[in-house]
MARFI-820825 format. One record per atom (N, C-alpha, C): residue number from 0; chain; atom name; x, y, z. Coordinates in Angstrom, 1 decimal, decimal comma. Layout:
MARFI-820825
num	chaine	atome	xx	yy	zz
NUM	A	CA	X	Y	Z
...
***
This chain:
MARFI-820825
num	chaine	atome	xx	yy	zz
0	A	N	14,8	14,2	4,5
0	A	CA	14,1	13,0	4,7
0	A	C	15,2	11,9	4,9
1	A	N	15,0	11,1	5,9
1	A	CA	16,0	10,0	6,2
1	A	C	15,8	8,9	5,2
2	A	N	16,9	8,3	4,8
2	A	CA	16,9	7,2	3,8
2	A	C	16,7	5,9	4,6
3	A	N	15,8	5,1	4,1
3	A	CA	15,6	3,8	4,8
3	A	C	16,8	2,9	4,6
4	A	N	17,2	2,2	5,6
4	A	CA	18,3	1,3	5,5
4	A	C	17,9	0,1	4,6
5	A	N	18,9	-0,5	4,0
5	A	CA	18,7	-1,8	3,2
5	A	C	19,6	-2,8	3,8
6	A	N	19,0	-4,0	4,1
6	A	CA	19,7	-5,1	4,7
6	A	C	19,9	-6,3	3,7
7	A	N	21,1	-6,9	3,7
7	A	CA	21,3	-8,1	2,9
7	A	C	21,2	-9,2	3,9
8	A	N	20,3	-10,2	3,7
8	A	CA	20,1	-11,3	4,6
8	A	C	20,5	-12,6	3,8
9	A	N	21,5	-13,3	4,4
9	A	CA	21,9	-14,6	3,8
9	A	C	21,5	-15,7	4,7
10	A	N	20,7	-16,6	4,2
10	A	CA	20,3	-17,8	5,0
10	A	C	20,2	-19,0	4,2
11	A	N	20,2	-20,2	4,9
11	A	CA	20,1	-21,5	4,3
11	A	C	18,6	-21,9	4,3
12	A	N	18,3	-22,5	3,1
12	A	CA	16,9	-23,0	3,0
12	A	C	17,0	-24,2	2,0
13	A	N	16,7	-25,4	2,6
13	A	CA	16,6	-26,7	1,9
13	A	C	17,8	-26,9	0,9
14	A	N	19,0	-26,8	1,5
14	A	CA	20,3	-27,1	0,8
14	A	C	20,7	-26,0	-0,1
15	A	N	20,1	-24,9	0,0
15	A	CA	20,5	-23,7	-0,9
15	A	C	20,8	-22,5	0,0
16	A	N	21,6	-21,6	-0,6
16	A	CA	21,9	-20,4	0,1
16	A	C	21,1	-19,3	-0,6
17	A	N	20,2	-18,6	0,2
17	A	CA	19,4	-17,5	-0,3
17	A	C	20,1	-16,2	0,1
18	A	N	20,1	-15,3	-0,8
18	A	CA	20,6	-13,9	-0,5
18	A	C	19,5	-12,9	-1,0
19	A	N	18,9	-12,3	0,0
19	A	CA	17,8	-11,4	-0,3
19	A	C	18,0	-10,0	0,3
20	A	N	17,4	-9,0	-0,2
20	A	CA	17,5	-7,7	0,3
20	A	C	16,1	-7,2	0,9
21	A	N	16,1	-6,6	2,0
21	A	CA	14,9	-6,0	2,6
21	A	C	15,2	-4,7	3,3
22	A	N	14,1	-4,0	3,7
22	A	CA	14,4	-2,7	4,3
22	A	C	13,8	-2,8	5,8
23	A	N	13,4	-3,9	6,2
23	A	CA	12,9	-4,0	7,6
23	A	C	13,2	-5,4	8,1
24	A	N	13,9	-5,5	9,3
24	A	CA	14,2	-6,8	9,9
24	A	C	14,1	-6,6	11,4
25	A	N	13,5	-7,7	12,0
25	A	CA	13,2	-7,6	13,4
25	A	C	13,4	-9,0	14,1
26	A	N	13,6	-9,0	15,4
26	A	CA	13,5	-10,2	16,1
26	A	C	12,0	-10,5	16,3
27	A	N	11,6	-11,7	16,0
27	A	CA	10,2	-12,1	16,0
27	A	C	9,7	-12,3	17,4
28	A	N	8,4	-12,2	17,6
28	A	CA	7,8	-12,6	18,8
28	A	C	7,7	-14,1	18,9
29	A	N	7,8	-14,8	17,8
29	A	CA	7,9	-16,2	17,8
29	A	C	9,3	-16,6	18,2
30	A	N	9,5	-17,3	19,2
30	A	CA	10,9	-17,6	19,7
30	A	C	11,7	-18,3	18,7
31	A	N	12,9	-17,8	18,5
31	A	CA	13,9	-18,4	17,5
31	A	C	13,8	-18,0	16,1
32	A	N	13,0	-17,0	15,8
32	A	CA	12,8	-16,5	14,4
32	A	C	13,2	-15,1	14,2
33	A	N	13,6	-14,7	13,0
33	A	CA	13,8	-13,4	12,6
33	A	C	12,8	-13,0	11,6
34	A	N	12,2	-11,9	11,7
34	A	CA	11,2	-11,4	10,7
34	A	C	11,9	-10,5	9,7
35	A	N	11,6	-10,8	8,4
35	A	CA	12,1	-9,8	7,4
35	A	C	10,9	-9,3	6,6
36	A	N	10,9	-8,0	6,3
36	A	CA	9,8	-7,4	5,6
36	A	C	10,3	-6,5	4,5
37	A	N	9,4	-6,0	3,7
37	A	CA	9,6	-5,1	2,7
37	A	C	10,8	-5,5	1,8
38	A	N	10,6	-6,6	1,1
38	A	CA	11,7	-7,1	0,2
38	A	C	12,0	-6,1	-0,9
39	A	N	13,3	-6,0	-1,2
39	A	CA	13,7	-5,1	-2,2
39	A	C	14,4	-5,9	-3,4
40	A	N	13,8	-5,7	-4,5
40	A	CA	14,3	-6,4	-5,7
40	A	C	14,7	-5,3	-6,7
41	A	N	15,8	-5,5	-7,4
41	A	CA	16,3	-4,5	-8,4
41	A	C	15,3	-4,4	-9,5
42	A	N	15,0	-3,1	-9,9
42	A	CA	14,1	-2,9	-11,0
42	A	C	14,9	-2,8	-12,2
43	A	N	14,8	-3,8	-13,1
43	A	CA	15,6	-3,9	-14,3
43	A	C	14,7	-3,4	-15,5
44	A	N	15,2	-2,4	-16,1
44	A	CA	14,4	-1,8	-17,2
44	A	C	15,0	-2,3	-18,6
45	A	N	16,1	-3,0	-18,5
45	A	CA	16,8	-3,4	-19,8
45	A	C	16,2	-4,8	-20,2
46	A	N	16,9	-5,3	-21,2
46	A	CA	16,5	-6,6	-21,8
46	A	C	17,1	-7,7	-21,0
47	A	N	18,1	-7,5	-20,2
47	A	CA	18,7	-8,6	-19,5
47	A	C	18,0	-8,8	-18,2
48	A	N	17,6	-10,1	-18,0
48	A	CA	16,9	-10,5	-16,8
48	A	C	17,6	-11,6	-16,1
49	A	N	17,9	-11,4	-14,9
49	A	CA	18,6	-12,5	-14,1
49	A	C	17,6	-13,5	-13,7
50	A	N	17,7	-14,8	-14,2
50	A	CA	16,7	-15,8	-13,9
50	A	C	16,7	-16,1	-12,4
51	A	N	17,8	-16,1	-11,7
51	A	CA	17,8	-16,4	-10,2
51	A	C	17,0	-15,3	-9,5
52	A	N	17,2	-14,0	-9,8
52	A	CA	16,5	-13,0	-9,2
52	A	C	15,0	-13,0	-9,5
53	A	N	14,7	-13,4	-10,7
53	A	CA	13,3	-13,5	-11,1
53	A	C	12,6	-14,7	-10,3
54	A	N	13,4	-15,8	-10,1
54	A	CA	12,9	-16,9	-9,3
54	A	C	12,6	-16,5	-7,9
55	A	N	13,5	-15,7	-7,3
55	A	CA	13,2	-15,2	-5,9
55	A	C	12,1	-14,2	-5,9
56	A	N	12,0	-13,4	-6,9
56	A	CA	10,9	-12,4	-6,9
56	A	C	9,6	-13,1	-7,0
57	A	N	9,5	-14,2	-7,8
57	A	CA	8,3	-14,9	-7,9
57	A	C	8,0	-15,7	-6,6
58	A	N	9,1	-16,2	-6,0
58	A	CA	8,9	-17,0	-4,8
58	A	C	8,3	-16,1	-3,6
59	A	N	8,8	-14,9	-3,6
59	A	CA	8,4	-14,0	-2,5
59	A	C	7,3	-13,0	-2,9
60	A	N	6,7	-13,2	-4,1
60	A	CA	5,6	-12,4	-4,6
60	A	C	4,4	-12,5	-3,7
61	A	N	3,9	-11,5	-3,2
61	A	CA	2,7	-11,5	-2,3
61	A	C	3,1	-11,8	-0,9
62	A	N	4,3	-12,0	-0,5
62	A	CA	4,7	-12,2	0,8
62	A	C	4,9	-10,9	1,5
63	A	N	4,2	-10,7	2,6
63	A	CA	4,3	-9,5	3,4
63	A	C	5,4	-9,5	4,4
64	A	N	5,6	-10,7	5,0
64	A	CA	6,6	-10,9	6,0
64	A	C	7,1	-12,3	6,0
65	A	N	8,4	-12,6	6,1
65	A	CA	8,9	-13,9	6,2
65	A	C	9,6	-14,2	7,5
66	A	N	9,4	-15,3	8,1
66	A	CA	10,0	-15,7	9,3
66	A	C	11,1	-16,7	9,0
67	A	N	12,3	-16,3	9,4
67	A	CA	13,5	-17,2	9,1
67	A	C	14,0	-17,7	10,4
68	A	N	14,2	-19,0	10,6
68	A	CA	14,8	-19,5	11,8
68	A	C	16,2	-19,0	12,1
69	A	N	16,4	-18,6	13,3
69	A	CA	17,7	-18,0	13,7
69	A	C	18,9	-18,9	13,3
70	A	N	18,7	-20,2	13,5
70	A	CA	19,8	-21,1	13,2
70	A	C	20,1	-21,3	11,7
71	A	N	19,2	-20,7	10,8
71	A	CA	19,4	-20,8	9,4
71	A	C	20,1	-19,5	8,8
72	A	N	20,2	-18,5	9,7
72	A	CA	20,8	-17,2	9,2
72	A	C	22,3	-17,4	9,2
73	A	N	22,9	-17,0	8,1
73	A	CA	24,3	-17,0	7,9
73	A	C	24,9	-15,7	8,3
74	A	N	24,2	-14,6	7,7
74	A	CA	24,8	-13,3	7,9
74	A	C	23,7	-12,2	7,6
75	A	N	23,8	-11,1	8,3
75	A	CA	22,9	-9,9	8,0
75	A	C	23,8	-8,7	7,9
76	A	N	23,8	-8,0	6,8
76	A	CA	24,6	-6,8	6,6
76	A	C	23,7	-5,6	6,3
77	A	N	24,0	-4,5	6,8
77	A	CA	23,3	-3,2	6,4
77	A	C	24,2	-2,7	5,2
78	A	N	23,6	-2,5	4,0
78	A	CA	24,3	-2,1	2,9
78	A	C	23,9	-0,8	2,3
79	A	N	24,7	-0,2	1,5
79	A	CA	24,4	1,1	0,9
79	A	C	23,1	1,1	0,0
80	A	N	23,1	0,1	-0,9
80	A	CA	22,0	-0,1	-1,8
80	A	C	21,8	-1,6	-2,1
81	A	N	20,7	-1,9	-2,7
81	A	CA	20,4	-3,4	-2,9
81	A	C	21,2	-3,8	-4,1
82	A	N	21,5	-5,1	-4,1
82	A	CA	22,2	-5,8	-5,2
82	A	C	21,3	-6,9	-5,8
83	A	N	21,8	-7,7	-6,6
83	A	CA	21,0	-8,8	-7,2
83	A	C	20,7	-9,9	-6,1
84	A	N	19,4	-10,2	-5,9
84	A	CA	19,1	-11,3	-5,1
84	A	C	19,4	-12,6	-5,8
85	A	N	19,8	-13,6	-5,0
85	A	CA	20,2	-14,8	-5,7
85	A	C	20,1	-16,1	-4,8
86	A	N	20,0	-17,2	-5,5
86	A	CA	20,0	-18,5	-4,8
86	A	C	21,2	-19,3	-5,3
87	A	N	22,0	-19,9	-4,5
87	A	CA	23,1	-20,7	-4,9
87	A	C	23,1	-22,0	-4,1
88	A	N	23,7	-23,0	-4,7
88	A	CA	23,9	-24,3	-4,1
88	A	C	25,0	-24,2	-3,0
89	A	N	24,9	-25,0	-2,0
89	A	CA	25,9	-25,1	-1,0
89	A	C	27,1	-25,8	-1,6
90	A	N	28,3	-25,2	-1,6
90	A	CA	29,4	-25,8	-2,2
90	A	C	30,1	-26,8	-1,3
91	A	N	30,8	-27,8	-1,8
91	A	CA	31,5	-28,7	-1,0
91	A	C	31,2	-30,2	-1,4
92	A	N	30,5	-30,3	-2,5
92	A	CA	30,1	-31,6	-3,0
92	A	C	29,3	-32,4	-2,0
93	A	N	28,7	-33,4	-2,3
93	A	CA	28,0	-34,3	-1,4
93	A	C	27,1	-33,6	-0,4
94	A	N	26,6	-32,4	-0,7
94	A	CA	25,8	-31,7	0,2
94	A	C	24,4	-32,3	0,4
95	A	N	24,1	-33,2	-0,6
95	A	CA	22,8	-33,9	-0,5
95	A	C	22,9	-35,0	0,6
96	A	N	24,1	-35,3	1,1
96	A	CA	24,2	-36,4	2,1
96	A	C	24,4	-35,8	3,5
97	A	N	24,5	-34,5	3,6
97	A	CA	24,7	-33,8	4,8
97	A	C	23,6	-32,8	5,1
98	A	N	23,0	-32,9	6,2
98	A	CA	21,9	-32,0	6,6
98	A	C	22,2	-31,3	7,9
99	A	N	21,7	-30,1	8,0
99	A	CA	21,9	-29,3	9,2
99	A	C	21,1	-30,0	10,4
100	A	N	21,8	-30,2	11,5
100	A	CA	21,1	-30,8	12,6
100	A	C	20,0	-29,8	13,2
101	A	N	18,8	-30,3	13,3
101	A	CA	17,8	-29,4	13,8
101	A	C	18,0	-29,0	15,3
102	A	N	17,8	-27,7	15,6
102	A	CA	18,1	-27,2	16,9
102	A	C	16,9	-26,3	17,3
103	A	N	16,3	-26,6	18,4
103	A	CA	15,1	-25,8	18,8
103	A	C	15,5	-24,7	19,7
104	A	N	16,7	-24,7	20,3
104	A	CA	17,0	-23,6	21,2
104	A	C	16,6	-23,9	22,6
105	A	N	15,7	-24,9	22,8
105	A	CA	15,2	-25,2	24,1
105	A	C	16,1	-26,2	24,8
106	A	N	16,4	-26,1	26,0
106	A	CA	17,2	-27,1	26,7
106	A	C	16,3	-27,8	27,7
107	A	N	16,3	-29,1	27,8
107	A	CA	15,4	-29,8	28,7
107	A	C	15,8	-29,5	30,1
108	A	N	14,8	-29,4	31,0
108	A	CA	15,0	-29,2	32,4
108	A	C	15,3	-30,5	33,1
109	A	N	16,5	-30,7	33,6
109	A	CA	16,8	-32,0	34,2
109	A	C	16,0	-32,3	35,5
110	A	N	15,4	-31,3	36,1
110	A	CA	14,6	-31,4	37,3
110	A	C	13,2	-32,0	36,9
111	A	N	12,8	-31,9	35,7
111	A	CA	11,5	-32,3	35,3
111	A	C	11,5	-33,7	34,7
112	A	N	12,7	-34,3	34,5
112	A	CA	12,8	-35,6	33,9
112	A	C	12,5	-35,6	32,4
113	A	N	12,7	-34,5	31,7
113	A	CA	12,4	-34,5	30,3
113	A	C	13,6	-35,1	29,5
***
């Protein structure tokens, strides 16, 4: 039986860096989006619980598929096995004063006067 691949997806979301693991990733039919499905979270049977991973697990609870804008994707890796999912702040100080410039991917047609 073939082993399903596991992907680590790192993306930006509201001033934070999300690192999640999934076993299905596609280019979406919605232009400019990547679809990620089948989220993989580590099953921890011990007493130690990672609060960041639990926060992500709760945030994506009941989510069948998530659409991530392509311009928010930092990196996608195919990995051997899942690791801890996490959320971290963007480093560099003053990140609250700097925002990513929105980009739609569409270029106006100069012939239409847009």
